[in-house]
PDB file of the backbone (N, CA, C, O) and the ligand in Angstrom, with CONECT records:
HET     ZN  A 101       1
ATOM      1  N   MET A   1      -5.810  22.739  -9.287  1.00  0.00           N
ATOM      2  CA  MET A   1      -5.474  23.779  -8.706  1.00  0.00           C
ATOM      3  C   MET A   1      -4.035  24.197  -8.785  1.00  0.00           C
ATOM      4  O   MET A   1      -3.182  23.317  -8.901  1.00  0.00           O
ATOM      5  N   SER A   2      -3.667  25.541  -8.730  1.00  0.00           N
ATOM      6  CA  SER A   2      -2.271  25.763  -8.503  1.00  0.00           C
ATOM      7  C   SER A   2      -1.626  25.630  -7.260  1.00  0.00           C
ATOM      8  O   SER A   2      -2.227  26.098  -6.292  1.00  0.00           O
ATOM      9  N   ILE A   3      -0.437  25.046  -7.056  1.00  0.00           N
ATOM     10  CA  ILE A   3       0.195  24.943  -5.699  1.00  0.00           C
ATOM     11  C   ILE A   3       1.210  26.098  -5.492  1.00  0.00           C
ATOM     12  O   ILE A   3       1.972  26.194  -4.529  1.00  0.00           O
ATOM     13  N   ASP A   4       1.111  26.965  -6.537  1.00  0.00           N
ATOM     14  CA  ASP A   4       2.343  27.938  -6.387  1.00  0.00           C
ATOM     15  C   ASP A   4       1.962  28.945  -5.131  1.00  0.00           C
ATOM     16  O   ASP A   4       2.852  29.683  -4.709  1.00  0.00           O
ATOM     17  N   HIS A   5       0.819  28.978  -4.607  1.00  0.00           N
ATOM     18  CA  HIS A   5       0.568  29.873  -3.537  1.00  0.00           C
ATOM     19  C   HIS A   5       0.626  29.116  -2.271  1.00  0.00           C
ATOM     20  O   HIS A   5       0.265  29.691  -1.245  1.00  0.00           O
ATOM     21  N   LEU A   6       0.966  28.106  -2.230  1.00  0.00           N
ATOM     22  CA  LEU A   6       1.230  27.383  -0.821  1.00  0.00           C
ATOM     23  C   LEU A   6       2.568  27.540  -0.081  1.00  0.00           C
ATOM     24  O   LEU A   6       3.682  27.314  -0.553  1.00  0.00           O
ATOM     25  N   ALA A   7       2.226  28.031   1.348  1.00  0.00           N
ATOM     26  CA  ALA A   7       3.295  28.046   1.983  1.00  0.00           C
ATOM     27  C   ALA A   7       3.410  27.166   3.012  1.00  0.00           C
ATOM     28  O   ALA A   7       2.345  26.846   3.540  1.00  0.00           O
ATOM     29  N   LEU A   8       4.610  26.589   3.528  1.00  0.00           N
ATOM     30  CA  LEU A   8       4.983  25.571   4.333  1.00  0.00           C
ATOM     31  C   LEU A   8       4.517  26.095   5.555  1.00  0.00           C
ATOM     32  O   LEU A   8       4.955  27.193   5.898  1.00  0.00           O
ATOM     33  N   LEU A   9       3.529  25.377   6.432  1.00  0.00           N
ATOM     34  CA  LEU A   9       3.617  25.428   7.826  1.00  0.00           C
ATOM     35  C   LEU A   9       4.486  24.494   8.745  1.00  0.00           C
ATOM     36  O   LEU A   9       4.899  24.857   9.846  1.00  0.00           O
ATOM     37  N   GLY A  10       4.709  23.346   8.233  1.00  0.00           N
ATOM     38  CA  GLY A  10       5.334  22.275   9.017  1.00  0.00           C
ATOM     39  C   GLY A  10       4.892  20.980   8.855  1.00  0.00           C
ATOM     40  O   GLY A  10       3.782  20.750   8.374  1.00  0.00           O
ATOM     41  N   ALA A  11       5.751  19.992   9.255  1.00  0.00           N
ATOM     42  CA  ALA A  11       5.586  18.551   9.136  1.00  0.00           C
ATOM     43  C   ALA A  11       4.504  18.045  10.073  1.00  0.00           C
ATOM     44  O   ALA A  11       4.318  18.623  11.143  1.00  0.00           O
ATOM     45  N   LEU A  12       3.765  16.966   9.710  1.00  0.00           N
ATOM     46  CA  LEU A  12       2.743  16.312  10.550  1.00  0.00           C
ATOM     47  C   LEU A  12       3.381  15.404  11.478  1.00  0.00           C
ATOM     48  O   LEU A  12       3.008  15.285  12.645  1.00  0.00           O
ATOM     49  N   GLY A  13       4.516  14.648  10.869  1.00  0.00           N
ATOM     50  CA  GLY A  13       4.933  13.666  11.512  1.00  0.00           C
ATOM     51  C   GLY A  13       6.153  13.956  12.340  1.00  0.00           C
ATOM     52  O   GLY A  13       6.492  15.125  12.525  1.00  0.00           O
ATOM     53  N   SER A  14       6.857  12.908  12.869  1.00  0.00           N
ATOM     54  CA  SER A  14       8.113  13.246  13.506  1.00  0.00           C
ATOM     55  C   SER A  14       8.954  12.218  13.002  1.00  0.00           C
ATOM     56  O   SER A  14       8.501  11.458  12.146  1.00  0.00           O
ATOM     57  N   GLU A  15      10.077  12.096  13.404  1.00  0.00           N
ATOM     58  CA  GLU A  15      11.309  11.332  13.140  1.00  0.00           C
ATOM     59  C   GLU A  15      10.900   9.712  13.740  1.00  0.00           C
ATOM     60  O   GLU A  15      11.298   8.710  13.146  1.00  0.00           O
ATOM     61  N   ALA A  16      10.223   9.652  14.742  1.00  0.00           N
ATOM     62  CA  ALA A  16      10.051   8.486  15.254  1.00  0.00           C
ATOM     63  C   ALA A  16       8.772   7.820  14.520  1.00  0.00           C
ATOM     64  O   ALA A  16       8.777   6.589  14.514  1.00  0.00           O
ATOM     65  N   SER A  17       7.777   8.408  13.957  1.00  0.00           N
ATOM     66  CA  SER A  17       6.784   8.077  13.340  1.00  0.00           C
ATOM     67  C   SER A  17       6.886   7.641  11.930  1.00  0.00           C
ATOM     68  O   SER A  17       6.116   6.876  11.350  1.00  0.00           O
ATOM     69  N   TRP A  18       8.106   8.322  11.378  1.00  0.00           N
ATOM     70  CA  TRP A  18       8.147   8.249  10.003  1.00  0.00           C
ATOM     71  C   TRP A  18       8.143   6.698   9.363  1.00  0.00           C
ATOM     72  O   TRP A  18       7.750   6.505   8.212  1.00  0.00           O
ATOM     73  N   GLU A  19       8.611   5.631  10.211  1.00  0.00           N
ATOM     74  CA  GLU A  19       8.635   4.430   9.566  1.00  0.00           C
ATOM     75  C   GLU A  19       7.243   3.608   9.894  1.00  0.00           C
ATOM     76  O   GLU A  19       7.109   2.426   9.579  1.00  0.00           O
ATOM     77  N   ARG A  20       6.283   4.332  10.524  1.00  0.00           N
ATOM     78  CA  ARG A  20       4.968   3.359  10.626  1.00  0.00           C
ATOM     79  C   ARG A  20       4.322   3.746   9.259  1.00  0.00           C
ATOM     80  O   ARG A  20       4.130   4.882   8.824  1.00  0.00           O
ATOM     81  N   LEU A  21       4.009   2.458   8.637  1.00  0.00           N
ATOM     82  CA  LEU A  21       3.462   2.449   7.508  1.00  0.00           C
ATOM     83  C   LEU A  21       1.861   1.841   7.485  1.00  0.00           C
ATOM     84  O   LEU A  21       1.211   1.625   6.462  1.00  0.00           O
ATOM     85  N   ASP A  22       1.418   1.631   8.851  1.00  0.00           N
ATOM     86  CA  ASP A  22      -0.130   1.063   8.927  1.00  0.00           C
ATOM     87  C   ASP A  22      -0.968   2.304   8.514  1.00  0.00           C
ATOM     88  O   ASP A  22      -0.539   3.443   8.701  1.00  0.00           O
ATOM     89  N   GLU A  23      -2.013   2.086   8.023  1.00  0.00           N
ATOM     90  CA  GLU A  23      -3.088   3.151   7.735  1.00  0.00           C
ATOM     91  C   GLU A  23      -4.422   2.919   8.621  1.00  0.00           C
ATOM     92  O   GLU A  23      -4.556   1.857   9.229  1.00  0.00           O
ATOM     93  N   PHE A  24      -5.209   3.730   8.670  1.00  0.00           N
ATOM     94  CA  PHE A  24      -6.496   3.695   9.302  1.00  0.00           C
ATOM     95  C   PHE A  24      -7.721   4.021   8.549  1.00  0.00           C
ATOM     96  O   PHE A  24      -8.004   5.195   8.310  1.00  0.00           O
ATOM     97  N   HIS A  25      -8.506   2.981   8.142  1.00  0.00           N
ATOM     98  CA  HIS A  25      -9.535   2.892   7.354  1.00  0.00           C
ATOM     99  C   HIS A  25     -10.792   2.157   7.651  1.00  0.00           C
ATOM    100  O   HIS A  25     -11.253   1.299   6.898  1.00  0.00           O
ATOM    101  N   PRO A  26     -11.352   2.539   8.825  1.00  0.00           N
ATOM    102  CA  PRO A  26     -12.409   1.787   9.431  1.00  0.00           C
ATOM    103  C   PRO A  26     -13.663   1.565   8.473  1.00  0.00           C
ATOM    104  O   PRO A  26     -14.499   0.677   8.641  1.00  0.00           O
ATOM    105  N   ASP A  27     -13.669   2.439   7.512  1.00  0.00           N
ATOM    106  CA  ASP A  27     -14.846   2.484   6.749  1.00  0.00           C
ATOM    107  C   ASP A  27     -14.581   2.086   5.258  1.00  0.00           C
ATOM    108  O   ASP A  27     -15.268   2.463   4.308  1.00  0.00           O
ATOM    109  N   GLY A  28     -13.671   1.410   5.202  1.00  0.00           N
ATOM    110  CA  GLY A  28     -13.279   0.779   3.645  1.00  0.00           C
ATOM    111  C   GLY A  28     -12.777   1.749   2.796  1.00  0.00           C
ATOM    112  O   GLY A  28     -12.620   1.409   1.624  1.00  0.00           O
ATOM    113  N   THR A  29     -12.450   3.034   3.161  1.00  0.00           N
ATOM    114  CA  THR A  29     -11.808   3.902   2.393  1.00  0.00           C
ATOM    115  C   THR A  29     -10.274   3.566   2.159  1.00  0.00           C
ATOM    116  O   THR A  29      -9.740   2.806   2.967  1.00  0.00           O
ATOM    117  N   HIS A  30      -9.525   4.085   1.103  1.00  0.00           N
ATOM    118  CA  HIS A  30      -8.124   3.904   0.785  1.00  0.00           C
ATOM    119  C   HIS A  30      -7.275   5.103   0.605  1.00  0.00           C
ATOM    120  O   HIS A  30      -7.785   6.223   0.634  1.00  0.00           O
ATOM    121  N   LEU A  31      -5.954   4.921   0.411  1.00  0.00           N
ATOM    122  CA  LEU A  31      -4.997   5.840   0.855  1.00  0.00           C
ATOM    123  C   LEU A  31      -5.459   7.394   0.590  1.00  0.00           C
ATOM    124  O   LEU A  31      -5.391   8.197   1.521  1.00  0.00           O
ATOM    125  N   TRP A  32      -5.915   7.783  -0.661  1.00  0.00           N
ATOM    126  CA  TRP A  32      -6.280   9.066  -0.942  1.00  0.00           C
ATOM    127  C   TRP A  32      -7.676   9.091  -1.246  1.00  0.00           C
ATOM    128  O   TRP A  32      -7.957   9.821  -2.197  1.00  0.00           O
ATOM    129  N   SER A  33      -8.717   8.439  -0.650  1.00  0.00           N
ATOM    130  CA  SER A  33      -9.900   8.687  -0.822  1.00  0.00           C
ATOM    131  C   SER A  33     -10.277  10.093  -0.315  1.00  0.00           C
ATOM    132  O   SER A  33      -9.781  10.503   0.734  1.00  0.00           O
ATOM    133  N   PRO A  34     -11.241  10.931  -1.110  1.00  0.00           N
ATOM    134  CA  PRO A  34     -11.415  12.088  -0.599  1.00  0.00           C
ATOM    135  C   PRO A  34     -12.010  12.270   0.804  1.00  0.00           C
ATOM    136  O   PRO A  34     -11.946  13.296   1.482  1.00  0.00           O
ATOM    137  N   ASP A  35     -12.594  11.114   1.131  1.00  0.00           N
ATOM    138  CA  ASP A  35     -13.422  10.941   2.556  1.00  0.00           C
ATOM    139  C   ASP A  35     -12.488  10.083   3.497  1.00  0.00           C
ATOM    140  O   ASP A  35     -13.027   9.715   4.540  1.00  0.00           O
ATOM    141  N   ALA A  36     -11.420   9.775   3.336  1.00  0.00           N
ATOM    142  CA  ALA A  36     -10.401   8.993   4.032  1.00  0.00           C
ATOM    143  C   ALA A  36     -10.229   9.724   5.329  1.00  0.00           C
ATOM    144  O   ALA A  36     -10.060  10.943   5.289  1.00  0.00           O
ATOM    145  N   PRO A  37     -10.256   9.085   6.486  1.00  0.00           N
ATOM    146  CA  PRO A  37      -9.894   9.791   7.888  1.00  0.00           C
ATOM    147  C   PRO A  37      -8.336  10.330   7.549  1.00  0.00           C
ATOM    148  O   PRO A  37      -7.463   9.681   6.973  1.00  0.00           O
ATOM    149  N   ILE A  38      -8.247  11.552   8.013  1.00  0.00           N
ATOM    150  CA  ILE A  38      -7.019  12.214   8.263  1.00  0.00           C
ATOM    151  C   ILE A  38      -6.457  11.581   9.599  1.00  0.00           C
ATOM    152  O   ILE A  38      -6.736  12.239  10.601  1.00  0.00           O
ATOM    153  N   ALA A  39      -5.736  10.455   9.803  1.00  0.00           N
ATOM    154  CA  ALA A  39      -5.657   9.855  11.176  1.00  0.00           C
ATOM    155  C   ALA A  39      -3.897  10.157  11.563  1.00  0.00           C
ATOM    156  O   ALA A  39      -2.896   9.568  11.155  1.00  0.00           O
ATOM    157  N   LEU A  40      -4.029  11.210  12.421  1.00  0.00           N
ATOM    158  CA  LEU A  40      -2.733  11.631  12.850  1.00  0.00           C
ATOM    159  C   LEU A  40      -1.990  10.553  13.419  1.00  0.00           C
ATOM    160  O   LEU A  40      -2.564   9.742  14.146  1.00  0.00           O
ATOM    161  N   GLY A  41      -0.651  10.451  13.137  1.00  0.00           N
ATOM    162  CA  GLY A  41       0.166   9.242  13.599  1.00  0.00           C
ATOM    163  C   GLY A  41       0.142   8.082  12.671  1.00  0.00           C
ATOM    164  O   GLY A  41       0.866   7.108  12.878  1.00  0.00           O
ATOM    165  N   TRP A  42      -0.608   8.146  11.727  1.00  0.00           N
ATOM    166  CA  TRP A  42      -0.902   6.794  10.789  1.00  0.00           C
ATOM    167  C   TRP A  42      -0.351   7.480   9.389  1.00  0.00           C
ATOM    168  O   TRP A  42      -0.301   8.663   9.052  1.00  0.00           O
ATOM    169  N   HIS A  43       0.042   6.265   8.707  1.00  0.00           N
ATOM    170  CA  HIS A  43       0.662   6.422   7.344  1.00  0.00           C
ATOM    171  C   HIS A  43      -0.405   7.084   6.562  1.00  0.00           C
ATOM    172  O   HIS A  43      -1.506   6.670   6.925  1.00  0.00           O
ATOM    173  N   PRO A  44      -0.472   7.968   5.614  1.00  0.00           N
ATOM    174  CA  PRO A  44       0.762   8.728   5.102  1.00  0.00           C
ATOM    175  C   PRO A  44       0.867  10.044   5.907  1.00  0.00           C
ATOM    176  O   PRO A  44       1.691  10.895   5.571  1.00  0.00           O
ATOM    177  N   TYR A  45      -0.001  10.232   7.023  1.00  0.00           N
ATOM    178  CA  TYR A  45       0.002  11.634   7.667  1.00  0.00           C
ATOM    179  C   TYR A  45       1.305  11.687   8.432  1.00  0.00           C
ATOM    180  O   TYR A  45       1.714  12.792   8.787  1.00  0.00           O
ATOM    181  N   THR A  46       2.013  10.571   8.727  1.00  0.00           N
ATOM    182  CA  THR A  46       3.440  10.675   9.333  1.00  0.00           C
ATOM    183  C   THR A  46       4.345  11.261   8.392  1.00  0.00           C
ATOM    184  O   THR A  46       5.323  11.875   8.818  1.00  0.00           O
ATOM    185  N   ARG A  47       4.149  11.151   7.223  1.00  0.00           N
ATOM    186  CA  ARG A  47       5.027  11.804   6.338  1.00  0.00           C
ATOM    187  C   ARG A  47       4.475  12.834   5.335  1.00  0.00           C
ATOM    188  O   ARG A  47       4.845  12.983   4.170  1.00  0.00           O
ATOM    189  N   SER A  48       3.601  13.460   5.940  1.00  0.00           N
ATOM    190  CA  SER A  48       2.862  14.517   5.425  1.00  0.00           C
ATOM    191  C   SER A  48       3.189  15.966   5.969  1.00  0.00           C
ATOM    192  O   SER A  48       3.188  16.204   7.177  1.00  0.00           O
ATOM    193  N   SER A  49       3.469  16.921   5.010  1.00  0.00           N
ATOM    194  CA  SER A  49       3.442  18.082   5.617  1.00  0.00           C
ATOM    195  C   SER A  49       2.185  18.968   5.424  1.00  0.00           C
ATOM    196  O   SER A  49       1.264  18.580   4.705  1.00  0.00           O
ATOM    197  N   LEU A  50       2.146  20.254   6.119  1.00  0.00           N
ATOM    198  CA  LEU A  50       0.940  20.884   6.157  1.00  0.00           C
ATOM    199  C   LEU A  50       1.385  22.427   5.504  1.00  0.00           C
ATOM    200  O   LEU A  50       2.391  23.068   5.805  1.00  0.00           O
ATOM    201  N   TRP A  51       0.357  22.795   4.559  1.00  0.00           N
ATOM    202  CA  TRP A  51       0.571  23.909   3.759  1.00  0.00           C
ATOM    203  C   TRP A  51      -0.558  24.709   3.798  1.00  0.00           C
ATOM    204  O   TRP A  51      -1.640  24.151   3.978  1.00  0.00           O
ATOM    205  N   GLN A  52      -0.513  25.894   3.664  1.00  0.00           N
ATOM    206  CA  GLN A  52      -1.554  27.056   3.547  1.00  0.00           C
ATOM    207  C   GLN A  52      -1.374  27.979   2.572  1.00  0.00           C
ATOM    208  O   GLN A  52      -0.330  28.617   2.441  1.00  0.00           O
ATOM    209  N   CYS A  53      -2.692  28.130   1.615  1.00  0.00           N
ATOM    210  CA  CYS A  53      -2.723  28.627   0.452  1.00  0.00           C
ATOM    211  C   CYS A  53      -2.895  30.345   0.936  1.00  0.00           C
ATOM    212  O   CYS A  53      -3.653  30.818   1.783  1.00  0.00           O
ATOM    213  N   ALA A  54      -2.041  30.935   0.185  1.00  0.00           N
ATOM    214  CA  ALA A  54      -1.911  32.404   0.544  1.00  0.00           C
ATOM    215  C   ALA A  54      -3.033  33.092   0.045  1.00  0.00           C
ATOM    216  O   ALA A  54      -3.320  34.159   0.589  1.00  0.00           O
ATOM    217  N   GLN A  55      -3.890  32.579  -1.116  1.00  0.00           N
ATOM    218  CA  GLN A  55      -5.175  33.330  -1.736  1.00  0.00           C
ATOM    219  C   GLN A  55      -6.308  33.032  -0.822  1.00  0.00           C
ATOM    220  O   GLN A  55      -7.012  34.003  -0.542  1.00  0.00           O
ATOM    221  N   CYS A  56      -6.642  31.833  -0.277  1.00  0.00           N
ATOM    222  CA  CYS A  56      -7.945  31.409   0.244  1.00  0.00           C
ATOM    223  C   CYS A  56      -7.737  31.076   1.425  1.00  0.00           C
ATOM    224  O   CYS A  56      -8.730  30.814   2.103  1.00  0.00           O
ATOM    225  N   SER A  57      -6.427  30.982   2.027  1.00  0.00           N
ATOM    226  CA  SER A  57      -6.357  30.523   3.610  1.00  0.00           C
ATOM    227  C   SER A  57      -6.510  29.003   3.592  1.00  0.00           C
ATOM    228  O   SER A  57      -6.171  28.401   4.610  1.00  0.00           O
ATOM    229  N   GLY A  58      -6.929  28.394   2.668  1.00  0.00           N
ATOM    230  CA  GLY A  58      -7.141  26.876   2.865  1.00  0.00           C
ATOM    231  C   GLY A  58      -5.936  26.106   3.180  1.00  0.00           C
ATOM    232  O   GLY A  58      -4.884  26.456   2.645  1.00  0.00           O
ATOM    233  N   ALA A  59      -5.950  25.005   4.056  1.00  0.00           N
ATOM    234  CA  ALA A  59      -4.992  24.128   4.617  1.00  0.00           C
ATOM    235  C   ALA A  59      -4.851  22.821   3.765  1.00  0.00           C
ATOM    236  O   ALA A  59      -5.849  22.126   3.575  1.00  0.00           O
ATOM    237  N   PHE A  60      -3.818  22.526   3.328  1.00  0.00           N
ATOM    238  CA  PHE A  60      -3.625  21.203   2.454  1.00  0.00           C
ATOM    239  C   PHE A  60      -2.480  20.544   2.985  1.00  0.00           C
ATOM    240  O   PHE A  60      -1.464  21.052   3.459  1.00  0.00           O
ATOM    241  N   LEU A  61      -2.838  19.107   2.816  1.00  0.00           N
ATOM    242  CA  LEU A  61      -1.712  18.154   3.123  1.00  0.00           C
ATOM    243  C   LEU A  61      -0.874  17.726   1.936  1.00  0.00           C
ATOM    244  O   LEU A  61      -1.390  17.469   0.848  1.00  0.00           O
ATOM    245  N   ARG A  62       0.322  17.660   2.145  1.00  0.00           N
ATOM    246  CA  ARG A  62       1.174  17.152   0.867  1.00  0.00           C
ATOM    247  C   ARG A  62       1.976  15.905   1.200  1.00  0.00           C
ATOM    248  O   ARG A  62       2.428  15.795   2.340  1.00  0.00           O
ATOM    249  N   TYR A  63       2.157  15.095   0.423  1.00  0.00           N
ATOM    250  CA  TYR A  63       2.747  13.773   0.531  1.00  0.00           C
ATOM    251  C   TYR A  63       3.359  13.518  -0.842  1.00  0.00           C
ATOM    252  O   TYR A  63       2.781  13.679  -1.917  1.00  0.00           O
ATOM    253  N   THR A  64       4.595  13.103  -0.658  1.00  0.00           N
ATOM    254  CA  THR A  64       5.303  12.909  -1.964  1.00  0.00           C
ATOM    255  C   THR A  64       5.564  11.293  -1.627  1.00  0.00           C
ATOM    256  O   THR A  64       6.209  10.904  -0.653  1.00  0.00           O
ATOM    257  N   GLU A  65       4.864  10.326  -2.740  1.00  0.00           N
ATOM    258  CA  GLU A  65       4.955   9.082  -2.744  1.00  0.00           C
ATOM    259  C   GLU A  65       6.135   8.638  -3.659  1.00  0.00           C
ATOM    260  O   GLU A  65       6.115   9.007  -4.833  1.00  0.00           O
ATOM    261  N   TYR A  66       7.097   7.918  -3.228  1.00  0.00           N
ATOM    262  CA  TYR A  66       8.092   7.518  -3.941  1.00  0.00           C
ATOM    263  C   TYR A  66       7.836   6.042  -4.351  1.00  0.00           C
ATOM    264  O   TYR A  66       7.754   5.174  -3.482  1.00  0.00           O
ATOM    265  N   GLY A  67       7.710   5.754  -5.672  1.00  0.00           N
ATOM    266  CA  GLY A  67       7.413   4.213  -6.143  1.00  0.00           C
ATOM    267  C   GLY A  67       8.735   3.671  -6.754  1.00  0.00           C
ATOM    268  O   GLY A  67       9.727   4.367  -6.539  1.00  0.00           O
ATOM    269  N   GLY A  68       8.882   2.686  -7.387  1.00  0.00           N
ATOM    270  CA  GLY A  68      10.133   2.161  -7.720  1.00  0.00           C
ATOM    271  C   GLY A  68      10.725   3.006  -9.145  1.00  0.00           C
ATOM    272  O   GLY A  68      11.915   3.125  -9.435  1.00  0.00           O
ATOM    273  N   TYR A  69       9.817   3.427  -9.755  1.00  0.00           N
ATOM    274  CA  TYR A  69      10.085   4.153 -11.099  1.00  0.00           C
ATOM    275  C   TYR A  69       9.325   5.606 -11.100  1.00  0.00           C
ATOM    276  O   TYR A  69       9.321   6.250 -12.149  1.00  0.00           O
ATOM    277  N   TYR A  70       8.722   6.093 -10.000  1.00  0.00           N
ATOM    278  CA  TYR A  70       7.829   7.202 -10.032  1.00  0.00           C
ATOM    279  C   TYR A  70       8.033   7.865  -8.803  1.00  0.00           C
ATOM    280  O   TYR A  70       8.341   7.315  -7.745  1.00  0.00           O
ATOM    281  N   VAL A  71       7.811   9.303  -9.022  1.00  0.00           N
ATOM    282  CA  VAL A  71       7.536  10.116  -7.688  1.00  0.00           C
ATOM    283  C   VAL A  71       6.199  10.948  -8.042  1.00  0.00           C
ATOM    284  O   VAL A  71       6.011  11.584  -9.079  1.00  0.00           O
ATOM    285  N   GLU A  72       5.326  10.808  -6.974  1.00  0.00           N
ATOM    286  CA  GLU A  72       4.216  11.239  -7.289  1.00  0.00           C
ATOM    287  C   GLU A  72       3.788  12.382  -5.984  1.00  0.00           C
ATOM    288  O   GLU A  72       3.798  12.134  -4.778  1.00  0.00           O
ATOM    289  N   GLU A  73       3.489  13.438  -6.529  1.00  0.00           N
ATOM    290  CA  GLU A  73       3.014  14.490  -5.472  1.00  0.00           C
ATOM    291  C   GLU A  73       1.611  14.322  -5.198  1.00  0.00           C
ATOM    292  O   GLU A  73       0.792  14.468  -6.105  1.00  0.00           O
ATOM    293  N   ARG A  74       1.248  14.013  -3.970  1.00  0.00           N
ATOM    294  CA  ARG A  74      -0.174  13.927  -3.488  1.00  0.00           C
ATOM    295  C   ARG A  74      -0.629  15.092  -2.650  1.00  0.00           C
ATOM    296  O   ARG A  74       0.198  15.640  -1.922  1.00  0.00           O
ATOM    297  N   ILE A  75      -1.817  15.496  -2.690  1.00  0.00           N
ATOM    298  CA  ILE A  75      -2.197  16.645  -2.061  1.00  0.00           C
ATOM    299  C   ILE A  75      -3.650  16.681  -1.825  1.00  0.00           C
ATOM    300  O   ILE A  75      -4.374  16.391  -2.777  1.00  0.00           O
ATOM    301  N   ARG A  76      -4.159  16.981  -0.741  1.00  0.00           N
ATOM    302  CA  ARG A  76      -5.310  17.001  -0.337  1.00  0.00           C
ATOM    303  C   ARG A  76      -5.815  17.901   0.687  1.00  0.00           C
ATOM    304  O   ARG A  76      -5.079  18.112   1.651  1.00  0.00           O
ATOM    305  N   PRO A  77      -6.944  18.462   0.634  1.00  0.00           N
ATOM    306  CA  PRO A  77      -7.419  19.610   1.630  1.00  0.00           C
ATOM    307  C   PRO A  77      -7.458  19.282   2.897  1.00  0.00           C
ATOM    308  O   PRO A  77      -8.021  18.206   3.101  1.00  0.00           O
ATOM    309  N   LEU A  78      -7.051  19.841   3.842  1.00  0.00           N
ATOM    310  CA  LEU A  78      -7.124  19.530   5.337  1.00  0.00           C
ATOM    311  C   LEU A  78      -8.680  19.850   5.881  1.00  0.00           C
ATOM    312  O   LEU A  78      -9.013  20.990   6.204  1.00  0.00           O
ATOM    313  N   LEU A  79      -9.451  18.874   5.934  1.00  0.00           N
ATOM    314  CA  LEU A  79     -10.619  19.018   6.324  1.00  0.00           C
ATOM    315  C   LEU A  79     -10.725  18.488   7.663  1.00  0.00           C
ATOM    316  O   LEU A  79     -10.460  17.318   7.941  1.00  0.00           O
ATOM    317  N   ALA A  80     -11.206  19.556   8.677  1.00  0.00           N
ATOM    318  CA  ALA A  80     -11.321  19.277  10.084  1.00  0.00           C
ATOM    319  C   ALA A  80     -12.256  18.055  10.333  1.00  0.00           C
ATOM    320  O   ALA A  80     -11.819  17.150  11.043  1.00  0.00           O
ATOM    321  N   ASP A  81     -13.265  17.977   9.907  1.00  0.00           N
ATOM    322  CA  ASP A  81     -14.213  17.038   9.913  1.00  0.00           C
ATOM    323  C   ASP A  81     -13.480  15.508   9.947  1.00  0.00           C
ATOM    324  O   ASP A  81     -13.921  14.585  10.632  1.00  0.00           O
ATOM    325  N   LEU A  82     -12.308  15.413   9.101  1.00  0.00           N
ATOM    326  CA  LEU A  82     -12.010  14.288   8.729  1.00  0.00           C
ATOM    327  C   LEU A  82     -10.915  13.820   9.699  1.00  0.00           C
ATOM    328  O   LEU A  82     -10.581  12.635   9.722  1.00  0.00           O
ATOM    329  N   ILE A  83     -10.268  14.881  10.624  1.00  0.00           N
ATOM    330  CA  ILE A  83      -9.103  14.513  11.373  1.00  0.00           C
ATOM    331  C   ILE A  83      -9.548  13.686  12.728  1.00  0.00           C
ATOM    332  O   ILE A  83     -10.387  14.056  13.550  1.00  0.00           O
ATOM    333  N   VAL A  84      -8.876  12.634  12.747  1.00  0.00           N
ATOM    334  CA  VAL A  84      -9.077  11.846  13.908  1.00  0.00           C
ATOM    335  C   VAL A  84      -7.666  11.563  14.422  1.00  0.00           C
ATOM    336  O   VAL A  84      -6.709  11.963  13.759  1.00  0.00           O
ATOM    337  N   ASN A  85      -7.465  10.846  15.650  1.00  0.00           N
ATOM    338  CA  ASN A  85      -6.369  10.510  16.438  1.00  0.00           C
ATOM    339  C   ASN A  85      -6.533   9.381  16.999  1.00  0.00           C
ATOM    340  O   ASN A  85      -6.739   9.450  18.210  1.00  0.00           O
ATOM    341  N   PRO A  86      -6.510   8.101  16.428  1.00  0.00           N
ATOM    342  CA  PRO A  86      -6.846   6.998  16.812  1.00  0.00           C
ATOM    343  C   PRO A  86      -5.417   6.230  17.468  1.00  0.00           C
ATOM    344  O   PRO A  86      -4.274   6.435  17.058  1.00  0.00           O
ATOM    345  N   GLU A  87      -5.734   5.475  18.376  1.00  0.00           N
ATOM    346  CA  GLU A  87      -4.643   4.729  19.084  1.00  0.00           C
ATOM    347  C   GLU A  87      -4.197   3.623  18.008  1.00  0.00           C
ATOM    348  O   GLU A  87      -5.046   3.078  17.302  1.00  0.00           O
ATOM    349  N   HIS A  88      -2.958   3.341  17.919  1.00  0.00           N
ATOM    350  CA  HIS A  88      -2.314   1.980  17.317  1.00  0.00           C
ATOM    351  C   HIS A  88      -2.764   0.825  18.065  1.00  0.00           C
ATOM    352  O   HIS A  88      -2.672   0.914  19.290  1.00  0.00           O
ATOM    353  N   SER A  89      -3.295  -0.386  17.506  1.00  0.00           N
ATOM    354  CA  SER A  89      -3.419  -1.498  18.119  1.00  0.00           C
ATOM    355  C   SER A  89      -2.300  -2.274  18.415  1.00  0.00           C
ATOM    356  O   SER A  89      -2.431  -3.346  19.006  1.00  0.00           O
TER     357      SER A  89
HETATM  358 ZN    ZN A 101      -6.386  28.701  -2.270  1.00  0.00          ZN2+
END
């Protein structure tokens, strides 16, 4: 897909949540599984931003992953069915 048509709506996380690195995967998914829960307040959504496509109005989440020797741009569709808001233990 092209990301040229994406417009920034805003950040999902806050300054306070930035340092949270725990993830929420009750069903054994991993970071970027297509069916991973979009857990608000949990990594990587604490560091994700919300974008909207001008062509199809679809909403997408973007997250830039900084490794030791790489920077990788991650993007996934914002699927309402996957959004959860679980408590941290
Ligand atoms: Zn689109």
